N, C-alpha and C positions, 0 to 999 in steps of 0.2 A: 218191796221190788225182788224181782227173781233173778238171779243170779247164774248166766249159763257162759262157758267158756266156748268159743267158737272159732275153727278154722274159716277160710276164705271164703272156701265156697259153700261152707254151710250158711253163710251172710247173704247169700242170695241165691241160693238154690228153692226159697220156699218161692211159692207162688204168689206173691205179695208185691207190692211197692213202698220204699221208703219216702217218705214226702218231708220234705225242708220245709217246716212253718214258713209263714212270714216274718215271725219274730224273730228268726234268725238272720244273721247276715249272709251275705253271699259268699260265692268261694274266694279265699286271700291264698293258698298255699301257692309259693313260689318256688320256681325251681332250684335253686341257690339252697333256699332256706330248707325246703321240706322235701321235695319229690326228687331232686338226686338225691340226698343223703337216704331216700327212702328205699332208692332204686338199689343203693349198695347194701343196703340192711338185705335185699332181696335176693340178690346176685350171692351173697355169703352163705344162704340159707339153701339157694342151689347148690353151690359147692358141700356144705354139710350134709345134706338131701344123697348126693353122689356118691361122697364118701360112704354115709353109712349102706346105701346099697351093696356097693363093692364089696364093705366088709362081712354082711349079712351073706353073701355070696362066697365067703371064703369060710366062714367059722358058725354061721347061722344068726338067726334074728335072737335066741334064747340067749347066748352068748354077749351078748350087745347091750348096753345101757341104753333106754328108750333115746328115741332122738331128741333135743332140746327145740322148743318152739320158739319163736321168735314172738317176744309180746309186743303187738301195735298200740295199746291202748283201750280206752275204755269206750265203749258205746253206750248208749242209751235213748231207748224208743219207747213209747207207748205202747199199750196194747193193740191186737190189730184190730180195726174198727169196718165196718159198711162189709160188703163185697158180696159178689153173686154170682151168676154165670155169663151175666155178661159188666160187670164191674168188679175191679179188680180189691181188694181189701188193703186199707192202708199203716203203717205204721206211721207216725211222726217223731223225727229225729229231734230228741233233747239237746246230747250231745253226742260228737264225734262225727259232723257231718262233712268236715274237713277230710278225715280218716275214708268215709264210706263211699263220698265223690272220687277221690282220689282213685281208691280199687274199683270202683266203676268204670272208669274211665281206662284204667290200667285194663282190664277184660275187655274194653269196646276195640282198645288197640290192638291186644292179643289175637282179639276175632279177625281183626284186619289184615292183619301181617302173616297170620298162617292160612288165611284164604287161598295161595297158589297154590299150599300142599292137596289142597282137592282131599284131606281124608275126613272121610264120614265118621269116623269114630271120635277122632279130637272136636269136631265141628260138633258133633250130638252131647259131649260133654261138656264144652262152651255155652251151647244155646240155652239151657235152662239158667246160666248166670247171670244173662243178659237179657232176656228175653221171656216176659210172661205172654204164655200160650194162652189162646182162647179166643171168643167170637164178643169184644168187646164193645161198646157204645159207645167209648171215647178212646179214640185210636192210643191217647200216650198211655192207656194203664197197661199196654203192651211192654212199656219201660219199667225197668228195674228201682229207679233215683227218679225223682221228681224233683230239682231243686226249687228255690225260691225265685219270684217273678224274674228276680234281675238276671237269672244262669238259666232260666228254661228253653229258653231257644237256641242258645249254645249247643244244650244238651242232648236235644232234642236231633239238632244236624249232626252232632259227633255219633248218636246213636242209629244214624238211617245212612251217613257218608259213605264207608264201607272203603275209602282208603286216603292216604295221607294229602295225593294232590288237590282232592275235593274241599278237603278241610283248608289248604293252605288260599286255592282260590276265591273262599269266602270269608277266609278270614288274614287279608293281608297284613304284611310288619310295617309296610310305607306306601305311600302313594305314587306319582309320577317319578318322582326322584327320592333316593335314600332319605334326604333331608327331612322329607314328610312322612314322619313319624307317625304310622297310627296305634290305636291303644288295641294288640289283640288279647284278647280275653284270657284270663288265667290258665282255664279250664282248656282252652286251645292249645293254649303252650304247653302244660300237663299231659294233653292228647299225643301230641307231634314229638314230645322227648320220649314217649314210653315207645311210640312206633320204630323211631331212630333206632332207639337202644335196643329195643326187641328183636328190630330187623337181624341188629348186628350182633347180638347174642346167640341169635339161632342159628348165626354163620359160623359163629366159634370164636367170637372177640369180645373181649373184655372191657368194660368203660374206660378202667385205666390205662388203655395199650397207647403209647405212641401212635398217632395219625401222623406227626411229621418231626422227625428227630431233630429235623434244624431249628424248629419252632418250638420245642420241647411243649407242647399239647397233648394234652391226653384225650380219649374221644368225647368222652362226656361234653369236657369242657367247649369243645368243635361243635359238637352237637346244640348245645346252648347258645353261645355266641349265634349259630346259624338261625336259631328260632327266632334271635331278637331283631338279626339283621336281614334277612332274608325272606323273598316274598315268596318261594317255593323253597321248601327244606326237604333237601333229596337224601336217600338213605347212602350210606358211605360205600355200599360193599354191591354196587347194582348187578353185579357181573356173578359173584357168588348165589350158591344155592343155600337155601334153609335145610337143616337136619329134624326130620322129624321127632328122633329120638331126645333131641333136645327140647323141642315145645311138649314133647309127652312129660319130660323132666320137669318143665316149670309148670305146668299145670300139676304134676305131682307136689311141687313144692307149696302150690297153695294151699293143696287139699290136705297137706300133711303137717309144714312146719312152722305156719304163720299163724297164729291166734290173736282174738281182741275180747275183752272182758264186755259181754253182752249182758246189760242190765233193763229188764223191760218192767218199766212201773207195772205197779197195781191200782187199781181205783183210788184209794187213799193217797196215796202219793202225790204231791205238789210240781208239779215240771217246773215251775220258774223260781222255787228253791233250790232245785237238784240242780239247775243251769246255772245259776247265779255262783253256787258251789263250786262247779267243775269248769266255769267259765276261763280259768285263767290258763288251762291248758292249748297248748299250740300257740296261735299268732294272739298276741295279747288283745281284749275288747277295748275298744271307747265307750265312754262314756253314753256316747251318742249310740251305740251296737246295743248299749244294755238298756236304754230307755226306749226304743225301737223294740227290741224284743218285749220288754213288760209291757207297753201298749198294745201290740196286737197279739199277744197271750190274753191279755182281758176282755181283748175285745171277741176274742174264739169262745172264750167263756159266757160271753154274753150273748154267742151265736150271732154276731152282728155279719156282716158282709166283709169279710177281712181283704178279699182282692179289690172290693168297690175303694175300702178305703185306703188301703193302699195305693192304687191309681190314683184316687183324688187327690191326695194329702201327703204322701212319703216317697213315692216315684222320684218327683224332682231331689229331694235330696240325695237319692242314690246315684241317679243318672243324667243329671246337668252336667254340660259341657265345661270345662273352664272359659274358655275362650278369651283366653290372656295370654296364650303362646306359651302356656306353662305347661311341660310334658309330664304327664303318668298319672295326674289326678284329677277327678273332678272337681267341680267350681265347688262344693261345701266338704270335698276333703283336703284341700289346700292348707296348708297349714297358715296361724294370722299371727302376728304378735300385737297386742294389747296391753300397757303396761309390761307391769311382771310375767303376765298369761302368755304361752304359746300354747296353740293350741288349732284344733282344725275350726273352720271356721262354723259347721256345724255344733262342736263341742261347746263353740264359744256363745254362740245364739242360743243353744240350750241352756248353757250358765246364767245369762242376763234375764232368759224368758222364767227360770223357775227364780229367781233373785226377783222379779217382778212378783209372783205368784205370791212366795213366801213373805217378802220384805221382809230378809232376815239375811244377814250376813254370814256366807260361808266360803270354806277352801273350794278351789273349783274341783280338786277332787274329790269329793263329797257330792258331785252335784245329782249324781244316780239317787245315792240315798236320800236326798232332799225331796228328788221330784217323786221317788216312792212315798213319800211320806208327806205331799201336798196330795197326791193323787188320789191317796187311800182316805184324807180327813174326810172324803164326803161321795157321794153315787155321781162320777162323772160321765159323760155321755163319749161316748172315743172322736165321734166324727164333730160334735160340737169343740171340744179341747183341741183338734187338730187343726181344726178351720181356723182357729185363734193362733196358731203356733205357724201357720202357713202365711196367715194373713201378718205377723210380725215380723215373718221371714222376710218379706217383700220390703219392710222398712231396713231391715237390720243390714239389707245390699247396700242401701246406699250409706251408711256406717262405713261399709268395707270397700266401695268404691264409687266416693264423691263425686259430684258433679257440681258446675258451679252456675247451673241456668236456674236452681231454686233455692230458696231462703233455707231448708234443710238441709238440701246438699250443701249450701256454703258452710253451714253451720257442724256438719257432718267433718268438711274437710280440714276446717279448724279444728276440731276436736282432735281428728286424728293428727296435725300437727304440736298440738298441744299437748299430745299422749293424755286424755284423761276419759279414757274410755266407762271410770268405775259410773261415769251419769246415765249411764246407757238405760239400765233395767226403771229410771226414772222418766226417761224421755219414752220409753214404750208405752208407761203408763198413760202420758199425754195423750200420745199416738191413737192409744185404745179411745178416746173421749173426742178427740178431734182430727180433722182433716188435717193435712201438711201445709196446704194452703191459708189456713183460717185465721184470723187476725188474732185470735185468742192463742193458737200455738207459734205462732209469730213471735208473739209476747212472751212465751215461755222461753223461748230460744233465744231472745232478747236478753233476758234475765239472769238465764243459764250462762251465756257465753259471758255477761258482763263480770258476773262472780268468778269465774274462773281468770278472765285477763286481768282482771285486777288485783287479784291475788296472784297471780305469777307476775306480773310488774312489780308489785311490792315485795316480792323475796316471800310469800306466806307458804309453807309448806302444802304438798298433797296428802301428806300421810292418812288423815283422817278422814279424806274423802270418802271412800266407803260407807263407813261408819255416817257419817253426815247425810246422804244421799237416801240411805237406807232407811235410815230413822225420819229425814221427810218426803219418804215414800209411805213409808208405815202410816204417818200421821194423816195423809192425804187419803188414802186408803179408809182408815178408819173413819175419820169423819166427812168421807164423801166429797171430798173439795178437789175441783179438776180447773180452777181458775188461773188464768198466770197472776192475778191478786194475792192469791192464797199461797202462791210460791215464793212469792216477792218479800211476803209477812214472814215467813219462813226462815227464809236465807237472813234476815235484815234483824232474826231474834236473838245471835250470841256476838256477843263481844270479845270471846276467847281467838287468841290468833288463829288457833286450828280450824276455826268454823267463819269467823268474820267475813264481811263484806265491805272493802275498803273505802271510805268515804272519800268526797273530790278533794279532799286536803291531802291528804295522803296518798291515793293514787296520782298525784300533780307532782310532788315533789320526788316519787319512786319516777316516775315517769321523765321528770327533766335530767335527773341524774343520776340515778340509778344504773350500773353497769347491767346489761342485761344480755350482752352477747357474750358467754362463756360456758365452758363445759359444752355439754349436751343440748343449750337451750338454741341452736341453731333454726330446726324448724319453728322454734317456739314463737323465735322473733320474727322467720319471715311472717308466721301467720297473722302478725299483727301491723307488720308493713303492706301485706296482699290486701286487710282488711280495708287499715287507710285508703288505698289505692282506690277501691271500690267504692270507698264511701264519699269521694272527692269527686265520683263522677256524677253528673246531673243529667237530666234528660235531654238537654242540648248534644252529649257525647254518647255515639255510638256505644252499646255494651262491647264491651271484648274479653273474653275469656281467657282468664291471665295465664300464660304458658308454663309447665311442669319445671322447663329448664331456667327459671330466672335463679337470682343468684345473690345474694347479698354482699353488699360491696360498703365497706367504710371510707366516706368522702377525705376524712381524714385517713390514711393508711395508718395499718399498723408498724409500720416499719417506717415511719415518719424522719426518722434523725437526717436524712440526706437532703429531701427538697424541703422540709417544713420545719426547720431549725427555730428556737426560742431567741426571740430578740438581743441582742447585747444586755446581759446583767438580770434577764427575767428568768434564766432556769433554775429554778431552787429545787428543794425536796418538796415542798407543798406544791408547788407547779408541774411537777413531775408526778406526783399522786392525783394531782384534778387531772390533768391531761389522760393518764392512763384509765382515769374512771370514767370519761368523759367521751372518752376514744369511742368504747363498747354501748354508749349509752344511744338510744332510742335518736334523740336529732343528729345523731354521726351516720346513721345506715339508712341505707336505702335500698331498692331494687334494681339490677341492671340483667338485659337480654344479653343471650349468646353474640351479638353484635357487637358488644362492647369489648375492646380493645384490653384483654388481663395486661397486657405488658404498661397500658400508663396506670396502672393501678396505685405506683409508688411516684406515680410524676407528680408536680408543683401543679396546684391546684388550679394554675390556668387552665393548663392542659387538660386537666381531668374535669374540669367544668365543661369544658369543649366537646367534649367525649360523650359526656355523660346527657348532653340536654340534644344531641346531633344523633344519637344513637336510639334515641328510647321515646316511647311514644306515652308512658306513663305519666299520670297527672301527677304523680308521686315526684317527679324529676323537674316538672316547670320550675318548682320552687327556685331552683338554680337559673333560671334564665333572666332574672333579676339582677343577676352580679356581670360584671365585664372583668377586662383582661387585668385589673387595675386592684381588681377587690382580693381580699384574703378571707381563710379562712381557721378560725380561730376557735378560741375554747367558746369565746361569748357569743359566736355564730352557732356553734351547736348548740348553746341553752336555747337562743332565738329561736332557730329552726324545731326545738322539741316543744317551744311555748306555742309557736303556729300550730305545729300537728295535735297538740295537746286539745286544740280549739275541735278539734275531729271526735278525738277521742274519746272526750267527755260527753258528745251526744250520740257515737258508736256505742259505748259502752255504758249509760247511765248507769247510778244506784239508784234502785227501788223504782 
């Protein structure tokens, strides 16, 4: 590669366009973390240049040390390609797109702020840094920088806007009320910041000036606050004039006091390797960013229609709104916890997808390396593989936001409650061979759910689940087996505690007597109770979607001492231990709705039974209608109910 040191004006005065390729992510620089610190560096260099100029006038330039330039980082680009009278030549940006984009936005804001000066000389100096002149076939060739698809429309609007009011009107911060926050693009926020800060600076004000001594708030913080909250961002000193000499000094700073290391790749250089080496600069990249970069660079090398691939397969991952009332992130960028993993939804999808393809266990931090290894293991068609990924992603949405109106949705709901995401790649495998409503796929779900539930009830650990499910996945793929019978046979092969499928006898003993409601098991117990409720509904009962606010209730309360005492002489160490164990067993647990009066939780059985049956539509609680006011609820009652529930449990979760 060919290295050059370049100042800001040299970056943009060439008649060419920087093209941010689709394999790059969008603009991610934020005001607090990147733009505001950059502004402080720029002003520090303006001050240093001003001092240098004044000292030069006093003693002469030859008696001074050269002005120190602020190093802004590295920018890596490809050689200029294409270009003619009507078509601009373009350089793809391999690294440094955040800096380049920010600097171009700075120049656009500078152009718009000094427009009121109507100074021809200054305008002529700025124009070649912002506009490629010529009679171009494509109008956007006149722009110096073209972002990825995600940011192109925003950059086009900033390029032609001309003033801050137009930008604010097009990209408001909120809707009809300030509570209706909108997602103002980061590039727009950067433009608004530079516009207001430049306006203030060119009028003689500094970023760290106190604008209100009573509030102890400095100018730059006030500007950032306004950008986040106000639809119309206003300049702070509208009645003051801009000083031409300050504008000229600022331009002089861009021409003399800031530099970058500009690396131009040669034909033998590999852009992807260089990108991966440098990707830790600036805001860190997620595995999904690296995978996207890799896929689209590979497509570029194969002369595929990259824009079409992006629009058809990847655009939804970048642009889809979350629709869940969660501010600040797109749907696939929201963080999700699955077991010990907490990553963005897209990173989790790719982790499970790569594990599906490789049938190999690996850490989530290695997903990009494993993806590359799989992709490069044979010739792959980008459209085909992206098509597979988007199809799988539709199913993964059900894992993320389960429904209750399909068997697959219910399975995903229970899987989430049971906190067992390690089975996801195995489910993906069967989804690639069967429709979600097919009898074969439903049989697969039944087997997996039974295996997981029985092991939970029996207190068997989940530590080897990833290893087990990946092993099964590998064997299924190797032997091209795709049926529920094949899956059941593999689940039944091991007798080891870490991998076995408990039989009816072991399942029943744990079901009747084991303490289930302990520690973090609340959601898991709820999953069992919900499933029992739905299993007791026949075609004679109207289908009821269970509300999310159902809570688990102990029939014999956890604080039983006042209203549920032992009979005289029956309280022994053994009877206390038995009660404490059965208290948290399935026979003593039920679901209640929000209408249940929690104040009665510790009441005597006579009062509590009446409250449960009167406020609940759940079939699970119809059991208590057989009791009357003279009935008692004791340890034997708990076991009796557990036995009754087990009749349903062994049908819902059969072994094999």
